[in-house]
N, C-alpha and C positions, 0 to 999 in steps of 0.2 A: 476176450477177458476171461481169465480163470482166477477167481479169488477163493480162498479157503480160510475159515476162521474156527477156532475152538471157543465155545461159549462156556464160561465158568461162572460160579456165583459166589457171593460172600459166605453163604452157608446154605443148608437145605431150606427149601421153600422161599428162596430169594426171588423166584419167578423166572428161572432160566428158560423154561419151555414157553411161557407166556411171551417173554421178550423175543425169543427166537421166532415164534409164530408172527409177531408183529414185524420183525425184520423180513421174514419171508414174504409177508403180504406187501410190505413197502417195495421190496425188490420186484415182486410181480407187477405192481403198479407201474414200475419203470420199464416193464417189458422184458425183464431178465429171467433166464431160466435158473431154477434153484433146486438144490439137493440138500436134504437134512438127515442127519444120522444121530441115533441114540444108541451107540454101540453096547452100552452096559446099562441095564435098568434092574433095580431091585424094587419089588412091589408090583407083581403082575397077577392077572386073573386069567383063568382058562376061557378062551374064546375060540370058537371054530377048531377045537381040538388042539390048541397050543396055547402056551402062556403068552400074553400080550400085555403091554404097559400102556396106560392112558396117555402119558406124555409122548411116547413114540407114535401112537396113533394120531395125535394132534399134529405132530411134525409131518407125518406122512400125508395127512390131508392138506396141509398148508403148502407143501412144496409142489413145484410144477412138473418135475421129472417123476416118472413112474418107476417105483422099485417094489419088490416084494417086502412083506413085513419083516421077513427073516434078514433081508439085507439092511433094512433101517435099524433093526434092534436084534442083532445076532445072538446076544447073550441076555436072556430074560430069566430073572430069578424071582421066585414066588414071594419070599418074605420081604416086607418093607423095612429092612434093617441095613446095616453097613454091608456093602456088596461082598467083601471078602468073607464075612461071617455067613451070609446067605449062601454063597457058593460052597463054603465048607460043609454046611448042613446038607447041601444037595450032592455032596461028593464030587464037586467040580473044582477046578483050579483056574484062577485068573492070572494072566501074565501080560506084560507089555507086548511081547513078541506076538502073541496070538491076537490080541486086540488090534495092534497096528496092522497085522496082515488082513484082518477082516475089514478094517476101515479102508485100507488101500484098495482092496478088491472092490468095495462099493464105490469108491471115488473114481474108478475107471469109467463110470457112467458120466458122459459129458454134461456139464452144467456151468453156467456163468459164475454162480456163487454157491459154495458148499458150506454149510454149518454143521459142525460136530459138537453135539451137546454133551457135557460131562454128567457126572452123577454126584450130587451133593456139592461140596466145595472143592478147592484146588488140591488139597493134600489127602483126599480120600484114599485109604489103602486098597491096593489090589491083592497084596499078599504081605508076608512079613518083611519084604525088602523093597517093594515097589509101590508107587502111588500113581494116581492119575497124572500128576505133574511129570513123572517119567515118561508116560505115554505121549504127552503133548511134545515133550522134548524129542522123542523118537520121531514123531510126525513132522516136527519143525514147521508148525503153522502158527500164525499170530493169534492172539488171545483177545476176546472181548469179555469184559467183566460186568456182570449184572449185579447191581447193588440193591438189595432189598432194604428200602429206607425205613428204618425203625431204630429204636434205642439200641445202641451198640454198633450200628453200621459203620460209623467212622473208623473205629478200630479194626473191624473186620475187612473193610475195603482197603485201608492203608497197609495192613499186614499182607493181604492177598497180592496187592500190587508189588510189594517188596519181594514176596516170594516168587512171583513170576519173573521179576527182573533178575533175581538171584539164580534162576534156572537158565538165564541167558536167552529168554524168549521175549519177543516184542509184544507189548500190550497196545493195541491200536485204538482203544477207546473203552468207555464204560457207559452204562445206562442206569439212570436212577428210576427204580421201580417202586412206587409208593404203595406198599402193601399193607400198611397199618393206618386205618382211618383215625386212630386215636393218637398217633405219633405227634410229639410236640416239636416245635421249631423246625419243621421240614424245610422251608426255604433256606434257613441258616445252615442246616446240616448239608444240604446240596451245595450251597456256595462254598462251604469249607472244603468239600471234596473237589470242587472245581479249582480251588486255589492250591490244593495239595497234591492231587493226582497229576502226573506228568503227561497225560493224554487227554484228548477232547472228550467232552460229554456228548454222547451220540443221541441223547434224548432224555426227556423227563416225562415219565408216564404217570399220570395222576391215578389216585384210587377212584376208579369209575367202573364198577363191575357190570354195569348195564350198558356201557358205551359200545358202539359198534367197533369191531376190530379194524375195519377199513379206515375209520376216522382216527383211531389211536395210532395206526401204522403211520399216519402222515406226521406224527411227532418224532419219528426216527430220522436222523440226519444221514440220509443215504450218501450224499456227496462226500461227507467226512469219512464215512465207512469205506467207500471205494477208492478214495484218493490215495 
């Protein structure tokens, strides 16, 4: 079995990394080998003589295959701002061709399931002409949508699903990540998305910051993900 997915979010801080880690843990519990990539990260700190991103480190820790940090996160930008602006400030250029080449190189490492996590939302610009959506289209891999459940998430989720479909890419499922403890009508909002999104809900993750990841991972519907 060789499955590959691109993990996108309704917006920044929807919880892409958190949900990716839960999926990796759920897959590990099934005895499957996993690989996770964060090819582009803006918002990095100097560690061991190089820029490293906290989300990329979490993915690297959660996956079962061993890769160097540079393979997991080949483009690490210091400022926590839009990636194309951060790259420009550092005198670097982002492009679909380069990112796709880096990802394909890392994906040569055998794994049952590979997750490629995006940066921000679906249409984050890479340069004046290309967005992350162009990258996913180049890679031709299915999409998983992480919905940060809070006020406004219905519009964000439905627009993102429509944009993924317009790009001609399959969205295989979505995960409801309850990130706002003060959010109103959470069950009703999730049910609305279940009714209106054309793909299955792969899991509903409650707001439970102290819950063990191993237990939360059991809320991911791995059968639906892999079918």
